[in-house]
C-alpha positions as CSV (number, residue, x, y, z in Angstrom):
1,M,79.7,-74.2,3.2
2,V,80.2,-74.2,-0.6
3,T,81.8,-70.9,-1.6
4,Q,82.3,-71.4,-5.3
5,M,78.6,-71.5,-6.3
6,V,77.9,-70.0,-9.7
7,N,74.3,-71.1,-10.6
8,F,71.8,-71.9,-7.8
9,D,68.3,-73.1,-8.7
10,V,65.8,-74.4,-6.2
11,D,62.6,-73.4,-8.1
12,N,59.3,-75.0,-7.2
13,N,60.4,-76.8,-4.0
14,K,59.0,-76.4,-0.5
15,L,61.8,-74.4,0.9
16,S,60.8,-72.4,4.0
17,G,62.6,-70.0,6.4
18,T,64.8,-67.1,5.5
19,I,67.6,-66.8,2.9
20,P,70.7,-67.0,5.1
21,A,72.8,-63.9,5.1
22,S,75.9,-66.2,5.2
23,L,75.3,-66.9,1.5
24,D,77.2,-63.7,0.9
25,A,80.2,-66.0,0.7
26,W,79.1,-66.9,-2.8
27,K,81.2,-64.2,-4.4
28,N,81.0,-65.7,-7.9
29,I,77.2,-66.4,-8.0
30,Q,75.7,-65.5,-11.4
31,T,72.2,-67.0,-11.1
32,F,70.1,-67.2,-8.0
33,S,66.7,-68.7,-8.5
34,A,64.3,-69.7,-5.7
35,T,60.9,-69.1,-7.4
36,A,57.7,-70.6,-6.0
37,N,58.7,-71.6,-2.5
38,N,57.7,-70.6,1.0
39,L,60.6,-68.3,1.8
40,Q,60.2,-65.7,4.5
41,G,61.9,-62.6,5.9
42,S,63.9,-60.0,4.0
43,L,66.8,-59.8,1.6
44,S,70.1,-59.2,3.5
45,F,72.2,-56.2,2.5
46,R,75.1,-58.5,2.7
47,F,74.1,-60.0,-0.7
48,S,75.6,-56.9,-2.2
49,A,78.8,-59.0,-2.3
50,W,77.2,-60.8,-5.3
51,T,78.9,-58.4,-7.7
52,S,78.8,-61.0,-10.6
53,L,75.1,-61.7,-10.3
54,H,73.1,-61.4,-13.6
55,S,69.9,-63.2,-12.8
56,F,67.9,-63.0,-9.5
57,Y,64.5,-64.8,-9.2
58,V,62.5,-64.9,-6.0
59,N,59.0,-64.4,-7.4
60,Q,56.0,-66.3,-5.9
61,N,57.2,-66.3,-2.3
62,P,54.3,-64.5,-0.7
63,Q,56.0,-64.1,2.7
64,L,59.2,-62.7,1.4
65,S,59.2,-59.1,2.6
66,G,61.1,-56.0,3.5
67,Q,62.7,-53.4,1.3
68,I,65.1,-53.9,-1.6
69,P,68.4,-52.9,0.0
70,H,70.0,-49.8,-1.5
71,E,73.4,-51.6,-1.2
72,F,72.3,-53.7,-4.1
73,T,73.6,-50.9,-6.2
74,S,76.7,-53.1,-6.5
75,W,74.8,-55.5,-8.7
76,T,76.0,-53.7,-11.8
77,Q,75.9,-56.9,-13.9
78,I,72.3,-57.7,-13.1
79,Q,70.1,-58.4,-16.2
80,Y,67.0,-60.1,-14.9
81,F,65.3,-59.2,-11.6
82,R,62.0,-60.9,-10.8
83,A,60.4,-60.5,-7.4
84,S,56.7,-60.5,-8.2
85,D,54.0,-61.9,-6.0
86,C,55.9,-61.4,-2.8
87,S,55.3,-58.9,0.1
88,F,58.1,-56.4,-0.5
89,S,57.5,-52.9,0.8
90,G,59.3,-49.6,1.1
91,T,60.5,-47.4,-1.7
92,L,62.5,-48.2,-4.8
93,P,66.1,-47.1,-4.1
94,D,67.4,-44.4,-6.5
95,E,70.7,-46.2,-6.3
96,L,69.4,-49.0,-8.5
97,S,70.0,-46.6,-11.4
98,S,73.4,-48.4,-11.5
99,W,71.7,-51.4,-13.0
100,T,72.5,-50.2,-16.5
101,R,72.6,-53.8,-17.9
102,I,69.0,-54.7,-16.7
103,Y,66.7,-56.2,-19.2
104,T,63.7,-57.3,-17.1
105,F,62.6,-55.7,-13.8
106,D,59.5,-57.3,-12.4
107,M,58.0,-56.5,-9.0
108,Q,54.3,-56.6,-9.7
109,N,51.9,-57.5,-6.9
110,N,53.9,-56.3,-3.9
111,S,53.5,-53.4,-1.5
112,V,56.1,-51.0,-2.9
113,L,55.6,-47.4,-1.9
114,G,56.8,-44.0,-3.0
115,T,57.4,-42.6,-6.4
116,L,58.9,-44.0,-9.6
117,P,62.6,-42.9,-9.6
118,S,63.4,-40.7,-12.5
119,S,67.0,-42.0,-12.2
120,F,65.8,-45.4,-13.7
121,S,66.0,-43.6,-17.1
122,S,69.6,-44.9,-17.0
123,W,68.2,-48.4,-17.8
124,R,68.9,-48.0,-21.5
125,R,68.8,-51.7,-22.1
126,A,65.6,-52.5,-20.2
127,T,62.9,-54.2,-22.3
128,T,60.4,-55.0,-19.5
129,I,59.4,-53.0,-16.4
130,D,56.5,-54.3,-14.4
131,L,55.4,-52.6,-11.1
132,S,51.6,-53.2,-11.4
133,A,49.6,-53.9,-8.2
134,N,51.7,-51.9,-5.8
135,S,51.1,-48.7,-3.8
136,L,53.1,-46.3,-5.9
137,T,52.3,-42.6,-6.0
138,G,53.6,-39.5,-7.7
139,T,53.7,-39.0,-11.4
140,L,55.0,-40.8,-14.5
141,P,58.6,-39.6,-14.9
142,A,59.1,-37.7,-18.1
143,Q,62.8,-38.7,-17.9
144,W,61.8,-42.3,-18.7
145,V,61.9,-41.3,-22.3
146,G,65.5,-42.5,-21.9
147,L,64.3,-46.1,-21.8
148,R,64.8,-46.4,-25.5
149,E,64.7,-50.2,-25.7
150,V,61.7,-50.7,-23.4
151,I,58.9,-52.8,-24.9
152,Y,56.6,-53.4,-22.0
153,I,55.7,-51.0,-19.1
154,G,53.2,-52.2,-16.5
155,L,52.0,-49.8,-13.9
156,M,48.4,-50.8,-13.3
157,S,46.6,-50.7,-10.0
158,N,48.7,-48.1,-8.2
159,S,47.9,-44.5,-7.2
160,I,49.9,-42.6,-9.8
161,E,48.7,-39.1,-10.5
162,G,49.3,-36.4,-13.1
163,T,49.2,-36.4,-16.8
164,L,50.5,-38.7,-19.5
165,P,54.0,-37.4,-20.3
166,S,54.2,-36.1,-23.8
167,S,57.9,-37.0,-23.8
168,W,57.0,-40.7,-23.8
169,S,56.4,-40.3,-27.5
170,G,60.1,-41.0,-27.7
171,L,59.7,-44.6,-26.5
172,Y,60.1,-45.8,-30.0
173,N,60.2,-49.5,-29.1
174,V,57.3,-49.7,-26.6
175,T,54.4,-51.8,-27.7
176,T,52.6,-52.3,-24.4
177,L,51.6,-49.6,-21.9
178,L,49.4,-50.8,-19.0
179,L,48.3,-47.8,-16.9
180,A,44.8,-48.7,-15.7
181,G,43.6,-48.3,-12.2
182,N,45.5,-45.2,-11.3
183,S,44.5,-41.5,-10.8
184,L,45.8,-40.1,-14.1
185,S,44.2,-37.0,-15.4
186,G,44.3,-34.6,-18.4
187,D,44.1,-35.1,-22.1
188,L,45.7,-37.8,-24.2
189,P,49.0,-36.4,-25.6
190,S,48.8,-35.7,-29.3
191,S,52.6,-36.5,-29.5
192,W,51.8,-40.1,-28.7
193,G,50.6,-40.5,-32.2
194,S,54.2,-41.4,-33.1
195,L,54.0,-44.6,-31.0
196,R,53.2,-48.0,-32.5
197,L,51.4,-50.0,-29.9
198,A,49.8,-53.4,-29.4
199,S,48.2,-52.6,-26.0
200,L,47.2,-49.4,-24.3
201,V,45.2,-49.9,-21.2
202,L,43.9,-46.7,-19.6
203,Q,40.6,-47.7,-17.9
204,Q,39.8,-46.8,-14.3
205,N,41.4,-43.4,-14.6
206,E,38.4,-41.3,-14.0
207,N,40.0,-37.9,-14.7
208,L,41.4,-38.7,-18.1
209,N,39.3,-36.5,-20.4
210,G,39.1,-34.9,-23.8
211,I,39.0,-36.8,-27.1
212,I,41.3,-39.2,-28.9
213,P,43.7,-36.9,-30.9
214,S,43.7,-37.1,-34.6
215,S,47.4,-37.9,-34.6
216,W,46.5,-41.3,-33.1
217,S,45.1,-42.5,-36.4
218,R,48.0,-45.0,-36.8
219,I,49.0,-45.6,-33.2
220,F,47.8,-49.2,-33.3
221,I,49.6,-51.2,-36.0
222,Y,49.1,-54.7,-34.6
223,S,46.1,-56.9,-35.2
224,P,44.6,-57.6,-32.8
225,S,45.3,-54.6,-30.6
226,V,44.1,-53.7,-27.1
227,F,42.8,-50.3,-26.2
228,T,40.7,-49.7,-23.1
229,L,39.0,-46.5,-21.9
230,C,36.2,-47.5,-19.6
231,N,35.6,-45.5,-16.4
232,S,37.4,-42.5,-17.7
233,A,36.0,-39.2,-19.0
234,L,37.3,-39.7,-22.5
235,C,34.8,-39.3,-25.2
236,A,34.9,-41.0,-28.6
237,A,31.2,-41.1,-29.3
238,S,31.2,-40.5,-33.0
239,P,33.5,-41.5,-35.9
240,G,34.4,-37.9,-36.4
241,N,36.5,-37.7,-33.2
242,N,38.0,-41.1,-32.6
243,A,41.0,-40.7,-34.9
244,G,40.1,-43.7,-36.9
245,V,40.6,-46.0,-33.8
246,T,37.4,-48.0,-34.1
247,N,37.7,-51.0,-31.8
248,F,37.8,-50.3,-28.0
249,M,37.2,-52.7,-25.2
250,C,37.1,-53.0,-21.4
251,F,38.4,-55.5,-18.9
252,P,36.6,-56.3,-15.7
253,P,38.3,-54.4,-12.8
254,S,39.0,-57.8,-11.1
255,S,41.4,-58.6,-14.0
256,L,43.6,-55.5,-13.5
257,K,46.0,-57.2,-11.0
258,S,46.5,-60.3,-13.2
259,F,47.0,-58.6,-16.6
260,S,50.6,-59.1,-17.7
261,Y,52.5,-60.0,-20.8
262,E,52.3,-63.6,-19.7
263,N,48.5,-63.5,-19.4
264,A,47.4,-60.9,-21.9
265,F,43.7,-60.5,-22.8
266,T,43.2,-59.6,-26.4
267,Y,40.0,-58.8,-28.3
268,Y,38.9,-59.9,-31.8
269,P,36.0,-57.5,-32.6
270,P,33.2,-58.2,-35.1
271,S,33.9,-56.7,-38.5
272,G,32.8,-53.1,-38.9
273,T,31.9,-52.6,-35.2
274,T,32.8,-49.5,-33.3
275,Y,32.8,-49.3,-29.5
276,T,33.4,-46.2,-27.5
277,S,34.3,-45.6,-23.9
278,R,30.7,-44.4,-23.5
279,H,29.2,-47.6,-25.0
280,L,31.5,-50.2,-23.6
281,F,30.5,-49.8,-20.0
282,R,27.1,-51.2,-20.8
283,A,28.2,-53.6,-23.6
284,R,27.2,-57.2,-23.4
285,L,29.4,-59.0,-25.8
286,P,29.4,-62.8,-26.2
287,Q,32.1,-64.4,-24.0
288,H,34.0,-65.7,-27.0
289,Q,34.2,-62.2,-28.4
290,Q,35.3,-60.5,-25.2
291,L,38.5,-62.1,-23.7
292,R,40.9,-64.6,-25.1
293,L,44.1,-65.7,-23.5
294,R,46.4,-65.0,-26.5
295,L,49.4,-62.7,-27.0
296,P,49.5,-60.0,-29.7
297,P,52.4,-60.6,-32.1
298,A,54.6,-57.9,-30.4
299,H,54.6,-59.7,-27.1
300,R,56.2,-62.7,-28.6
301,R,59.4,-60.7,-28.7
302,L,59.5,-60.9,-24.9
303,P,61.1,-63.8,-23.1
304,H,58.4,-66.0,-21.7
305,R,60.6,-68.7,-20.3
306,R,64.1,-67.8,-19.1
307,P,66.9,-70.3,-20.0
308,R,67.9,-72.8,-17.3
309,P,71.5,-72.6,-16.2
310,P,73.6,-75.6,-17.3
311,Q,74.6,-76.5,-13.8
312,T,72.1,-76.1,-10.9
313,A,71.8,-77.0,-7.2
314,T,68.5,-78.3,-6.2
315,G,66.8,-79.4,-3.0
316,S,63.6,-79.5,-0.9
317,A,64.3,-78.6,2.7
318,R,64.5,-75.7,5.1
319,W,67.2,-73.1,4.7
320,R,70.0,-73.7,7.2
321,S,72.6,-71.1,8.1
């Protein structure tokens, strides 16, 4: 077996079977990429030997399952971790707080359980965290205010409860908060008026209530911006209590699991039109005015296509131990 592997890339092949635990012999591996295959089984704890790993991509392997091993705390050099559209389960290990170099953590569309670890506030370099379409519970950690570089947080379609943390007003770089399809409650924090957002998606949180705080008058600085409130108890029925935020919209519930920074719906409203959470539920807008597959300017700061390593190993076969 090759033991000096540095960059391994077998994306978009027809690989099946499990990832052999014997690959722990790749002590110097830096990039492991096996996106869009038919891999099965779980990730071996023995891969904790990959202490030089900085990029790990196994997204779009629907039969890849099991829990993320807590032994992966040794991946202290990891910068990009993508495991979306798989079947991972179990809880998020607190030990992953050691990933202090992480930029992108993407596990959307899995079956992850438990609560959001407050210890992830140590991810001071993280720009993207996406855990939408899982089975997460608990509350939004107030400690995540420590994620000072985060731009994108996706937590849609979970079972997260509690209120919106007022401390998140300290997320000075965040432009996208996707929180729809949970069980959030309470008022909108007035402290969030200091945020500068491109997208705030709150629909399908039936216990969110109150009004839009007056401090939110300048919360949306990008044009276009996305703000959804449908199927919540929020009221912005008159110009006097909508904080100057005049263009609201809703997405169909079927879109919640597919909404991401790589497939973002944005809305270009007719000039001078005001929509409220009360009106939008019955609104019948022309299709060309409702949804467009285009990214707000802020999203362009996010990496849409990761760089390919200069030297890769490719193949189309079954894993063999």
